[in-house]
C-alpha positions in Angstrom: 0.0 -0.4 0.2 2.8 2.3 0.8 5.0 1.2 -1.5 5.0 4.1 -4.0 5.1 6.8 -0.9 8.9 7.7 -0.3 10.0 8.9 3.7 9.4 12.6 2.7 5.7 12.3 1.4 5.1 10.1 4.6 6.4 13.2 6.6 4.5 15.9 4.7 1.3 13.5 5.1 2.2 13.5 8.8 2.8 17.0 9.3 -0.3 18.2 7.6 -2.3 15.2 10.1 -0.9 17.1 12.7 -1.7 20.9 11.8 -5.2 19.6 10.8 -6.0 17.7 14.4 -3.2 19.2 16.4 -1.1 17.0 18.8 -3.6 15.7 21.4 -5.8 14.2 19.1 -3.1 12.4 16.9 -3.0 9.8 19.3 -6.6 9.3 19.6 -6.8 8.9 15.9 -4.4 6.0 15.7 -5.8 4.3 18.4 -9.0 4.4 17.0 -7.7 3.5 13.5 -6.1 0.7 15.4 -9.6 -0.6 17.0 -11.4 -0.4 14.1 -8.5 -2.6 12.3 -8.7 -5.0 15.2 -12.6 -4.8 14.8 -12.2 -5.8 11.3 -9.7 -8.8 11.6 -12.2 -10.0 14.2 -15.0 -9.9 12.0 -13.6 -11.8 9.0 -12.0 -14.6 11.6 -15.6 -14.8 12.9 -17.2 -15.0 9.2 -14.2 -17.5 8.2 -15.1 -19.8 10.9 -18.5 -19.6 10.5 -18.2 -21.0 7.1 -15.6 -24.0 8.0 -17.0 -25.0 10.8 -20.1 -26.5 9.2 -18.0 -28.2 6.6 -15.8 -29.5 9.3 -18.8 -31.0 11.4 -20.6 -32.4 7.8 -16.6 -34.4 7.7 -17.0 -35.3 11.3 -20.2 -36.7 10.6 -19.8 -38.5 7.7 -17.1 -40.8 9.7 -19.3 -41.9 12.1 -22.1 -43.5 10.3 -24.1 -46.1 11.9 -23.5 -49.2 11.2 -25.1 -50.7 8.1 -25.0 -47.4 6.4 -22.7 -46.6 3.6 -21.5 -43.7 2.8 -22.4 -41.7 -0.6 -19.3 -41.4 -2.9 -17.6 -38.5 -3.7 -16.6 -37.9 -7.3 -13.2 -35.8 -7.4 -13.3 -32.4 -10.2 -11.6 -34.6 -12.8 -14.8 -37.4 -12.7 -17.3 -35.0 -12.2 -15.9 -32.7 -15.4 -17.5 -33.8 -19.0 -14.6 -34.2 -21.6 -14.3 -30.6 -24.0 -15.5 -31.0 -27.0 -12.9 -31.2 -29.9 -13.2 -28.4 -31.9 -11.1 -30.6 -35.2 
């Protein structure tokens, strides 16, 4: 993200922020940005966990089938995909 910004550009941005918001507000702004990033990461991890947990639970229940029942056959991607039609 900051790959195109050099040291001088970052210093100019920091001076502008300092002039606009003042020395007392800059730490508060930094803390609120850090808190926002932390909450964003937490929500992304929660969503990822909500998506992955049902898949793991389904895989675990497949392993515990009652006696006499068979496990459904899972087709691999190569088996499920039809062969492409030839142009020539």
